[in-house]
C-alpha positions as CSV (number, residue, x, y, z in Angstrom):
1,M,-0.2,0.0,-0.1
2,N,1.1,3.6,-0.6
3,I,-0.1,7.1,-0.4
4,S,-1.8,7.1,-3.8
5,I,-3.8,4.0,-2.6
6,I,-5.0,5.9,0.5
7,N,-5.8,8.7,-1.4
8,S,-8.0,6.8,-3.5
9,K,-9.8,5.0,-0.5
10,I,-10.6,8.3,1.2
11,Q,-11.6,10.3,-2.1
12,S,-15.4,9.9,-1.4
13,Q,-15.2,11.5,2.1
14,K,-12.8,14.3,0.7
15,E,-15.7,15.0,-2.1
16,I,-18.3,15.3,0.6
17,L,-16.0,17.8,2.5
18,L,-15.1,19.8,-0.6
19,Q,-18.7,20.0,-1.7
20,H,-20.5,20.4,1.7
21,P,-23.5,23.0,1.7
22,L,-21.6,24.6,4.7
23,Y,-19.5,26.8,2.6
24,E,-22.9,28.4,0.9
25,K,-24.4,28.9,4.3
26,V,-21.9,31.5,5.7
27,K,-23.6,34.5,4.2
28,T,-23.8,37.2,7.1
29,M,-21.4,38.3,9.9
30,D,-23.5,36.3,12.4
31,N,-23.0,33.3,10.3
32,L,-19.3,33.8,9.9
33,H,-18.8,34.2,13.7
34,Q,-20.9,31.1,14.3
35,F,-18.4,29.3,11.9
36,L,-15.4,30.5,13.8
37,E,-16.8,29.7,17.1
38,S,-17.1,26.1,16.3
39,H,-14.2,25.7,13.9
40,V,-11.7,27.1,16.4
41,Y,-11.8,23.8,18.3
42,A,-10.5,22.1,15.3
43,V,-7.6,24.7,14.9
44,W,-6.8,24.0,18.7
45,D,-6.7,20.2,18.4
46,F,-4.7,20.3,15.7
47,M,-1.8,21.8,17.5
48,S,-2.1,18.8,20.1
49,L,-1.9,16.5,16.9
50,L,1.2,18.3,15.9
51,K,2.8,18.4,19.4
52,A,2.0,14.7,19.8
53,L,4.1,13.9,16.8
54,Q,6.9,16.1,17.8
55,Q,7.1,14.1,21.1
56,K,6.9,10.7,19.2
57,L,9.5,11.4,16.5
58,T,11.9,13.8,18.2
59,C,13.5,13.9,21.9
60,T,11.6,16.5,23.9
61,T,13.1,15.2,27.1
62,T,16.5,15.3,29.2
63,P,18.9,13.9,29.1
64,W,18.6,14.2,25.3
65,F,19.0,11.5,22.8
66,A,18.8,11.3,19.0
67,S,15.6,10.0,17.9
68,S,15.4,6.8,15.6
69,N,14.7,8.6,12.3
70,P,16.5,12.0,11.4
71,E,14.2,12.3,8.6
72,T,11.1,12.3,10.3
73,R,12.8,14.5,13.0
74,Y,13.5,17.0,10.6
75,L,10.0,16.9,8.8
76,I,7.9,17.5,12.0
77,N,10.3,20.1,13.5
78,E,9.9,22.2,10.3
79,I,6.2,21.6,10.6
80,V,6.2,22.8,14.4
81,L,8.3,26.1,13.6
82,A,5.6,27.4,11.3
83,E,2.5,26.3,13.0
84,E,3.8,27.3,16.6
85,S,5.6,30.4,15.8
86,D,4.7,32.1,12.6
87,L,4.7,35.7,11.3
88,T,1.2,37.4,11.8
89,L,0.1,40.1,9.5
90,D,1.7,42.7,11.6
91,G,5.0,40.9,11.9
92,K,4.6,39.4,15.6
93,R,5.6,35.6,16.4
94,L,2.3,33.6,17.3
95,S,1.0,30.3,16.9
96,H,-1.7,29.7,14.3
97,F,-4.2,28.9,17.0
98,E,-3.4,32.2,18.6
99,M,-3.6,34.1,15.2
100,Y,-7.2,32.4,14.8
101,V,-8.2,33.9,18.0
102,E,-6.9,37.2,17.4
103,A,-8.7,37.2,14.1
104,M,-11.9,36.1,15.8
105,K,-11.7,39.1,18.2
106,S,-10.9,41.6,15.4
107,C,-14.2,40.4,13.7
108,G,-16.5,40.5,16.6
109,A,-16.8,36.7,17.1
110,Q,-16.9,35.5,20.7
111,T,-14.2,33.5,22.5
112,S,-15.6,33.3,25.8
113,E,-17.0,29.8,25.5
114,L,-13.4,28.7,24.0
115,E,-11.8,30.3,27.1
116,I,-14.2,28.5,29.7
117,F,-13.4,25.3,27.8
118,L,-9.6,25.7,27.7
119,Q,-9.8,26.8,31.4
120,N,-11.5,23.5,32.1
121,V,-9.2,21.6,30.4
122,V,-6.3,23.1,32.8
123,E,-8.3,22.6,36.1
124,T,-9.7,19.2,35.4
125,K,-6.3,18.1,34.0
126,N,-8.3,15.6,31.7
127,V,-9.4,17.0,28.3
128,F,-12.0,14.1,28.1
129,I,-13.8,15.4,31.2
130,A,-13.5,19.1,29.8
131,I,-15.0,17.9,26.5
132,K,-17.7,16.0,28.4
133,Q,-18.8,18.9,30.6
134,S,-18.7,21.7,27.7
135,N,-21.9,22.8,25.9
136,L,-20.5,21.9,22.7
137,H,-22.3,20.5,19.8
138,P,-22.4,16.6,20.1
139,K,-20.6,16.1,16.9
140,I,-18.0,18.7,17.9
141,K,-17.4,16.6,21.0
142,E,-17.1,13.6,18.9
143,F,-14.6,15.3,16.7
144,L,-12.4,16.3,19.7
145,N,-12.8,13.0,21.5
146,F,-11.6,11.1,18.2
147,T,-8.6,13.5,18.1
148,F,-7.4,12.8,21.8
149,R,-8.2,9.2,21.7
150,V,-5.8,8.8,18.7
151,I,-3.1,10.9,20.7
152,E,-3.9,8.7,23.7
153,E,-3.2,5.5,21.9
154,G,0.2,6.8,21.1
155,K,0.9,5.1,17.9
156,A,2.9,7.6,15.7
157,H,1.6,6.4,12.3
158,K,-2.0,6.8,13.4
159,I,-1.4,10.2,14.7
160,A,0.3,11.2,11.6
161,A,-2.6,9.8,9.5
162,A,-5.4,12.0,11.4
163,F,-2.7,14.7,11.1
164,T,-2.2,14.4,7.4
165,F,-5.3,13.2,5.7
166,G,-7.9,14.3,8.2
167,R,-6.3,18.0,8.2
168,E,-3.1,19.0,6.3
169,D,-4.1,17.4,3.0
170,L,-7.4,19.1,2.9
171,I,-6.8,22.6,4.5
172,P,-5.6,24.2,1.1
173,N,-9.0,23.3,-0.9
174,M,-11.3,23.8,2.2
175,F,-9.8,27.3,3.1
176,T,-9.8,28.3,-0.4
177,E,-13.6,27.6,-0.7
178,I,-14.3,29.2,2.4
179,L,-12.3,32.6,1.4
180,K,-14.3,32.6,-1.6
181,S,-17.3,32.9,0.5
182,F,-16.0,35.7,2.5
183,Q,-15.0,37.7,-0.4
184,Q,-18.3,37.5,-2.1
185,N,-20.2,38.1,1.2
186,F,-18.3,40.8,3.4
187,P,-16.6,43.0,0.6
188,E,-17.0,46.1,2.9
189,T,-15.8,44.3,6.1
190,D,-12.3,44.3,7.3
191,L,-11.5,40.7,7.6
192,S,-7.7,41.4,7.1
193,Q,-6.4,39.2,10.1
194,L,-8.7,36.4,9.2
195,I,-8.1,36.3,5.4
196,Y,-4.2,36.3,6.1
197,Y,-4.8,33.4,8.6
198,F,-6.7,31.3,5.8
199,E,-4.0,32.5,3.1
200,R,-1.1,31.6,5.1
201,H,-2.5,27.9,5.7
202,I,-3.3,27.6,1.9
203,E,0.5,28.7,0.9
204,L,2.3,26.6,3.9
205,D,0.1,23.6,3.5
206,A,-0.1,23.3,-0.3
207,D,3.4,24.1,-0.9
208,E,5.2,22.7,2.2
209,H,3.4,21.1,5.0
210,G,1.3,18.9,2.8
211,P,4.2,17.2,0.9
212,M,6.1,16.9,4.1
213,A,3.2,15.3,6.0
214,M,2.9,12.9,3.2
215,Q,6.7,12.1,3.3
216,M,6.3,11.7,7.1
217,I,3.6,8.9,6.5
218,N,6.1,7.3,4.0
219,E,8.7,7.2,6.5
220,L,6.8,5.9,9.4
221,C,5.0,3.0,7.5
222,Q,7.6,1.9,4.7
223,D,6.8,-1.6,4.0
224,D,4.6,-2.5,7.2
225,N,1.1,-3.4,5.5
226,Q,-0.5,-3.4,9.0
227,K,0.6,0.4,9.6
228,W,-0.8,1.4,6.1
229,A,-4.2,-0.4,6.9
230,D,-4.1,1.6,10.1
231,V,-3.5,4.9,8.2
232,E,-6.4,4.0,5.9
233,E,-8.8,3.4,8.8
234,I,-7.7,6.5,10.8
235,S,-7.7,8.5,7.8
236,I,-11.2,7.7,7.0
237,L,-12.5,8.1,10.6
238,A,-10.6,11.5,10.7
239,L,-12.5,12.7,7.4
240,E,-15.8,11.5,8.8
241,K,-15.5,13.3,12.2
242,R,-14.6,16.3,10.3
243,I,-17.8,16.2,8.0
244,G,-19.6,15.8,11.4
245,L,-17.9,19.1,12.4
246,W,-19.1,20.7,9.5
247,D,-22.6,19.2,9.8
248,A,-22.5,20.7,13.3
249,I,-21.7,24.0,12.1
250,E,-24.4,24.0,9.4
251,E,-27.1,22.9,11.8
252,K,-26.1,25.7,14.3
253,I,-26.5,28.4,11.4
254,E,-29.7,26.8,10.2
255,K,-31.1,26.9,13.8
256,S,-30.1,30.6,14.1
257,L,-32.0,31.4,11.0
258,E,-35.0,29.7,12.2
259,L,-35.0,31.6,15.4
260,A,-34.4,35.0,13.3
């Protein structure tokens, strides 16, 4: 098995995501806020997938010892560098999650529910309890639970599958669709920070991180058929959970229209 076979196996889920009706539902600033206030959890848990891979593929403890595969060590450290400390629109260094939260605030989206959730993660010291206690949509809870179950299992190739095929490989196309909607529907609104965030992801993921993540999968699986089978299974599940996240946001927008 190889990357091209995995891509063919997950094509139907990718098509569902790329053609999801959610993109056409983001028509007003309220819709945009609803999108951001839910999607931000995917931006946050992505960072945990990233750091879990860094812990698995590099040495993050002392005394230091060289990790077993210099190639995967390089690939993940390169991705971490940009995701955790990229340049913002005004030249600061922030993680992409922090950039997203700043962009939310700049366009009037609420971050209070997110802040309460993250504080609960800190206080409970258990992300699964925090997810359960939150007021998030059930499908967003499922999305987060899946991510952290994969991380908890601790298999690098499975974490890489969720990271690569559930996120990095899709981000350029998905965010391009979202950007088109923004530009059409909010031509007079200053969404510069948000658009910068999306465009930065398109640039990084299409040109650098996507290919790097694919190479990382190859390095981790090599000729191990069981690992490739695991990658296929996790990739399909990750995409199904992502579809569920999109369904949840669409439902949230539709409910607000009914109440209007």
